[in-house]
N, C-alpha and C positions, 0 to 999 in steps of 0.2 A: 640321475637324469631327471627325476621328479622335481627336485629343488630348483633346477634350472628353469623348468617350465613355470613354476610358481614365482620365481624371481622376475622372469620376463613378464608374466601377467601383472605382478605388482608394479613393475616399471611402466608398462603401458597404461595401467589404471592411474598411476600418479601423474603421468604426463597429460592424460586425457582430463583428469580433474583440474589440473593446473591451467588448462586452456580457458576455463571460465574466467579466471582472474585476468588473463591477457585479453580476452574478449571484452570484458568490462572496461579495461584501460583503453583498448584500441577503439572501441565505439565512442569513448568520450572525446576522442580527438579527430575522428574522421567519419565519413559516411559509411553506412553498412555495405554499400556496393563496393566502395574502394577497399574497405577492410577485407571483404571476402576475396576480392581480386588479388590483393597482396598475399593472402593466405594461400590461394591457389597457385600463384606464381612461385612462391617458396616451395610448395609441394611439387610443382613441375620440375624445378631445378634439382631438388633432391631425388626425385624419381628418375630423371635423366642420368644423374650421376650414378645411381645404384643399378638401374635396369636398362640404361641406354643401349648397351651392346645387344640386348635381346630384341630390340625393336626392329633390327634389320631383318629378322626372320619372321616377323609378325605378318599375318595376312591383312589385306586391305579391309576386309569385312570386320576383322577384330578391332582394328584401329578406328573404323567408323563407329562401331558399337561403343567403343570406349569414349569417343568424343560425345556421342549422344548421352551416355550415362553421366559423363562429366558435366555437361550442360545442365542436366536435370539436378545433379547434386549442387551445382553452383546456384541454381535458382532457388532450391529449397533452403540452402544455407543462407542466402541473402534474405529470404523472407523471414527466416528464424531470427537473424540478427536485427532486421528491421522491427520485428515485434519486441525484441529486447530493448530497443532504443525508444520506441514510441508506442507504448502500451497504454491506451486510453489517454493519449495526449500528455503523458508525463514521463520523464526519464527515470529509468530504474537502474 
């Protein structure tokens, strides 16, 4: 059972580390806001496919809190990507 947890941790770390490459490529061809919007849209579709049946039983307050947290995450992610594109007036 321990090796499964380590394999999952390695997989998540590998995917997370790989996103930096995709972020650099994506920010080279689009604006930070559009890039983040596309990422969030893909995450929404995947989340609905995986967890959609559980949303029927969710409380309204839970959904409202999720929307608030999602907006905060979107704003911070967009700001982070904006800094990656235009740090001191130069592209990195």
